[in-house]
BAKEKE-185097 format. One record per atom (N, C-alpha, C): chain; residue in one letter; x, y, z. Coordinates in nm, 2 decimals, padded with zeros to 4 digits. Example, Ala and Ser with C-alpha at 12.3 -4.5 7.8 and 13.67 -1.06 7.14 Angstrom:
BEGIN
+--------+---------+--------+--------+--------+
: cadena : residuo :     px :     py :     pz :
+--------+---------+--------+--------+--------+
:      A :       a :  01.32 : -00.57 :  00.78 :
:      A :       a :  01.23 : -00.45 :  00.78 :
:      A :       a :  01.32 : -00.33 :  00.78 :
:      A :       s :  01.28 : -00.22 :  00.71 :
:      A :       s :  01.37 : -00.11 :  00.71 :
:      A :       s :  01.29 :  00.00 :  00.79 :
+--------+---------+--------+--------+--------+
***
This chain:
BEGIN
+--------+---------+--------+--------+--------+
: cadena : residuo :     px :     py :     pz :
+--------+---------+--------+--------+--------+
:      A :       m : -03.76 : -07.43 :  04.53 :
:      A :       m : -03.61 : -07.40 :  04.46 :
:      A :       m : -03.62 : -07.48 :  04.34 :
:      A :       r : -03.56 : -07.44 :  04.23 :
:      A :       r : -03.56 : -07.53 :  04.08 :
:      A :       r : -03.42 : -07.53 :  04.07 :
:      A :       p : -03.38 : -07.64 :  04.01 :
:      A :       p : -03.25 : -07.66 :  03.97 :
:      A :       p : -03.18 : -07.58 :  03.88 :
:      A :       i : -03.08 : -07.49 :  03.84 :
:      A :       i : -03.04 : -07.42 :  03.73 :
:      A :       i : -03.00 : -07.52 :  03.61 :
:      A :       f : -02.94 : -07.63 :  03.67 :
:      A :       f : -02.90 : -07.74 :  03.59 :
:      A :       f : -02.92 : -07.87 :  03.63 :
:      A :       s : -02.91 : -07.95 :  03.53 :
:      A :       s : -02.92 : -08.11 :  03.59 :
:      A :       s : -02.80 : -08.15 :  03.60 :
:      A :       v : -02.77 : -08.24 :  03.69 :
:      A :       v : -02.62 : -08.29 :  03.72 :
:      A :       v : -02.63 : -08.47 :  03.66 :
:      A :       r : -02.54 : -08.49 :  03.56 :
:      A :       r : -02.52 : -08.60 :  03.56 :
:      A :       r : -02.50 : -08.69 :  03.63 :
:      A :       a : -02.57 : -08.82 :  03.66 :
:      A :       a : -02.56 : -08.93 :  03.74 :
:      A :       a : -02.42 : -08.96 :  03.78 :
:      A :       d : -02.33 : -08.97 :  03.67 :
:      A :       d : -02.18 : -09.00 :  03.68 :
:      A :       d : -02.09 : -08.89 :  03.75 :
:      A :       l : -02.12 : -08.77 :  03.77 :
:      A :       l : -02.04 : -08.68 :  03.79 :
:      A :       l : -02.07 : -08.65 :  03.96 :
:      A :       t : -01.94 : -08.65 :  04.01 :
:      A :       t : -01.95 : -08.60 :  04.16 :
:      A :       t : -02.01 : -08.47 :  04.18 :
:      A :       p : -02.05 : -08.39 :  04.29 :
:      A :       p : -02.08 : -08.28 :  04.29 :
:      A :       p : -01.97 : -08.17 :  04.26 :
:      A :       d : -01.85 : -08.22 :  04.30 :
:      A :       d : -01.73 : -08.12 :  04.28 :
:      A :       d : -01.71 : -08.11 :  04.14 :
:      A :       l : -01.71 : -08.23 :  04.05 :
:      A :       l : -01.70 : -08.23 :  03.92 :
:      A :       l : -01.81 : -08.16 :  03.85 :
:      A :       a : -01.93 : -08.15 :  03.91 :
:      A :       a : -02.04 : -08.10 :  03.85 :
:      A :       a : -02.03 : -07.96 :  03.84 :
:      A :       i : -01.98 : -07.92 :  03.95 :
:      A :       i : -01.94 : -07.78 :  03.96 :
:      A :       i : -01.86 : -07.70 :  03.86 :
:      A :       y : -01.74 : -07.80 :  03.85 :
:      A :       y : -01.65 : -07.75 :  03.76 :
:      A :       y : -01.69 : -07.75 :  03.61 :
:      A :       s : -01.76 : -07.86 :  03.58 :
:      A :       s : -01.81 : -07.86 :  03.44 :
:      A :       s : -01.89 : -07.74 :  03.40 :
:      A :       y : -02.00 : -07.72 :  03.51 :
:      A :       y : -02.10 : -07.61 :  03.49 :
:      A :       y : -02.02 : -07.47 :  03.47 :
:      A :       a : -01.94 : -07.45 :  03.57 :
:      A :       a : -01.88 : -07.35 :  03.56 :
:      A :       a : -01.80 : -07.31 :  03.44 :
:      A :       k : -01.73 : -07.41 :  03.39 :
:      A :       k : -01.66 : -07.41 :  03.26 :
:      A :       k : -01.73 : -07.41 :  03.14 :
:      A :       e : -01.87 : -07.47 :  03.14 :
:      A :       e : -01.92 : -07.51 :  03.01 :
:      A :       e : -02.07 : -07.44 :  02.99 :
:      A :       r : -02.13 : -07.40 :  03.11 :
:      A :       r : -02.27 : -07.38 :  03.11 :
:      A :       r : -02.31 : -07.24 :  03.14 :
:      A :       i : -02.21 : -07.18 :  03.20 :
:      A :       i : -02.23 : -07.01 :  03.23 :
:      A :       i : -02.24 : -06.92 :  03.12 :
:      A :       s : -02.36 : -06.87 :  03.08 :
:      A :       s : -02.36 : -06.80 :  02.95 :
:      A :       s : -02.36 : -06.66 :  02.99 :
:      A :       g : -02.34 : -06.58 :  02.90 :
:      A :       g : -02.34 : -06.43 :  02.93 :
:      A :       g : -02.45 : -06.37 :  02.99 :
:      A :       a : -02.57 : -06.42 :  02.93 :
:      A :       a : -02.67 : -06.36 :  03.01 :
:      A :       a : -02.68 : -06.41 :  03.16 :
:      A :       l : -02.64 : -06.54 :  03.16 :
:      A :       l : -02.64 : -06.58 :  03.33 :
:      A :       l : -02.55 : -06.52 :  03.41 :
:      A :       r : -02.44 : -06.47 :  03.34 :
:      A :       r : -02.34 : -06.38 :  03.41 :
:      A :       r : -02.40 : -06.27 :  03.45 :
:      A :       q : -02.47 : -06.20 :  03.38 :
:      A :       q : -02.54 : -06.08 :  03.39 :
:      A :       q : -02.62 : -06.10 :  03.52 :
:      A :       q : -02.72 : -06.18 :  03.49 :
:      A :       q : -02.87 : -06.19 :  03.58 :
:      A :       q : -02.80 : -06.27 :  03.74 :
:      A :       y : -02.67 : -06.34 :  03.74 :
:      A :       y : -02.65 : -06.39 :  03.86 :
:      A :       y : -02.51 : -06.37 :  03.88 :
:      A :       r : -02.46 : -06.26 :  03.90 :
:      A :       r : -02.34 : -06.19 :  03.88 :
:      A :       r : -02.29 : -06.23 :  04.02 :
:      A :       h : -02.36 : -06.22 :  04.12 :
:      A :       h : -02.27 : -06.28 :  04.25 :
:      A :       h : -02.24 : -06.42 :  04.25 :
:      A :       q : -02.35 : -06.51 :  04.18 :
:      A :       q : -02.32 : -06.63 :  04.16 :
:      A :       q : -02.21 : -06.68 :  04.08 :
:      A :       t : -02.19 : -06.61 :  03.97 :
:      A :       t : -02.10 : -06.62 :  03.88 :
:      A :       t : -01.93 : -06.60 :  03.96 :
:      A :       t : -01.95 : -06.49 :  04.03 :
:      A :       t : -01.82 : -06.46 :  04.11 :
:      A :       t : -01.79 : -06.57 :  04.19 :
:      A :       a : -01.89 : -06.64 :  04.28 :
:      A :       a : -01.89 : -06.77 :  04.37 :
:      A :       a : -01.83 : -06.87 :  04.28 :
:      A :       f : -01.86 : -06.88 :  04.14 :
:      A :       f : -01.86 : -07.01 :  04.07 :
:      A :       f : -01.67 : -06.99 :  04.02 :
:      A :       q : -01.64 : -06.85 :  04.00 :
:      A :       q : -01.49 : -06.81 :  04.00 :
:      A :       q : -01.41 : -06.85 :  04.11 :
:      A :       l : -01.47 : -06.80 :  04.22 :
:      A :       l : -01.39 : -06.86 :  04.33 :
:      A :       l : -01.36 : -06.99 :  04.35 :
:      A :       c : -01.47 : -07.07 :  04.34 :
:      A :       c : -01.50 : -07.19 :  04.37 :
:      A :       c : -01.40 : -07.25 :  04.24 :
:      A :       l : -01.37 : -07.22 :  04.11 :
:      A :       l : -01.29 : -07.28 :  04.04 :
:      A :       l : -01.12 : -07.23 :  04.09 :
:      A :       t : -01.12 : -07.12 :  04.14 :
:      A :       t : -00.99 : -07.09 :  04.20 :
:      A :       t : -00.95 : -07.20 :  04.32 :
:      A :       q : -01.05 : -07.23 :  04.37 :
:      A :       q : -01.02 : -07.32 :  04.48 :
:      A :       q : -01.01 : -07.46 :  04.42 :
:      A :       w : -01.08 : -07.48 :  04.32 :
:      A :       w : -01.05 : -07.62 :  04.25 :
:      A :       w : -00.87 : -07.63 :  04.21 :
:      A :       n : -00.84 : -07.53 :  04.15 :
:      A :       n : -00.73 : -07.53 :  04.11 :
:      A :       n : -00.60 : -07.54 :  04.22 :
:      A :       t : -00.63 : -07.46 :  04.31 :
:      A :       t : -00.53 : -07.43 :  04.38 :
:      A :       t : -00.57 : -07.50 :  04.55 :
:      A :       a : -00.66 : -07.52 :  04.57 :
:      A :       a : -00.68 : -07.61 :  04.71 :
:      A :       a : -00.77 : -07.72 :  04.71 :
:      A :       n : -00.85 : -07.76 :  04.78 :
:      A :       n : -00.95 : -07.89 :  04.80 :
:      A :       n : -01.06 : -07.88 :  04.72 :
:      A :       p : -01.08 : -07.93 :  04.63 :
:      A :       p : -01.22 : -07.94 :  04.56 :
:      A :       p : -01.33 : -07.96 :  04.63 :
:      A :       r : -01.32 : -08.06 :  04.73 :
:      A :       r : -01.43 : -08.09 :  04.82 :
:      A :       r : -01.46 : -07.97 :  04.90 :
:      A :       l : -01.38 : -07.87 :  04.93 :
:      A :       l : -01.42 : -07.76 :  04.99 :
:      A :       l : -01.49 : -07.67 :  04.92 :
:      A :       c : -01.47 : -07.64 :  04.79 :
:      A :       c : -01.53 : -07.59 :  04.70 :
:      A :       c : -01.67 : -07.63 :  04.70 :
:      A :       d : -01.67 : -07.76 :  04.66 :
:      A :       d : -01.81 : -07.84 :  04.68 :
:      A :       d : -01.89 : -07.82 :  04.81 :
:      A :       r : -01.84 : -07.84 :  04.91 :
:      A :       r : -01.89 : -07.81 :  05.04 :
:      A :       r : -01.97 : -07.65 :  05.06 :
:      A :       n : -01.89 : -07.56 :  05.02 :
:      A :       n : -01.93 : -07.43 :  05.03 :
:      A :       n : -02.01 : -07.36 :  04.95 :
:      A :       f : -02.02 : -07.44 :  04.78 :
:      A :       f : -02.08 : -07.35 :  04.69 :
:      A :       f : -02.20 : -07.45 :  04.63 :
:      A :       y : -02.21 : -07.59 :  04.64 :
:      A :       y : -02.28 : -07.68 :  04.54 :
:      A :       y : -02.41 : -07.64 :  04.57 :
:      A :       i : -02.48 : -07.67 :  04.69 :
:      A :       i : -02.60 : -07.68 :  04.70 :
:      A :       i : -02.67 : -07.53 :  04.70 :
:      A :       r : -02.59 : -07.42 :  04.73 :
:      A :       r : -02.63 : -07.29 :  04.73 :
:      A :       r : -02.65 : -07.26 :  04.56 :
:      A :       l : -02.57 : -07.29 :  04.50 :
:      A :       l : -02.55 : -07.21 :  04.36 :
:      A :       l : -02.64 : -07.32 :  04.24 :
:      A :       v : -02.66 : -07.41 :  04.29 :
:      A :       v : -02.75 : -07.51 :  04.18 :
:      A :       v : -02.89 : -07.48 :  04.20 :
:      A :       t : -02.94 : -07.42 :  04.31 :
:      A :       t : -03.05 : -07.37 :  04.34 :
:      A :       t : -03.08 : -07.23 :  04.32 :
:      A :       f : -03.20 : -07.21 :  04.32 :
:      A :       f : -03.23 : -07.02 :  04.32 :
:      A :       f : -03.37 : -07.01 :  04.36 :
+--------+---------+--------+--------+--------+
***
């Protein structure tokens, strides 16, 4: 399993997800990993409306590796 992106040491996992989802998902990656992009969008919804730690717990490990 290789990481899709490297996490900055000063970011917690949930902030790393937010940063990745907001800044790093390109159009090509959306096409190739459509199901993951959808999960990231769900994650962002949770970030905005619920507990970001829940988002972290549900999506972080699975989505940063492939």
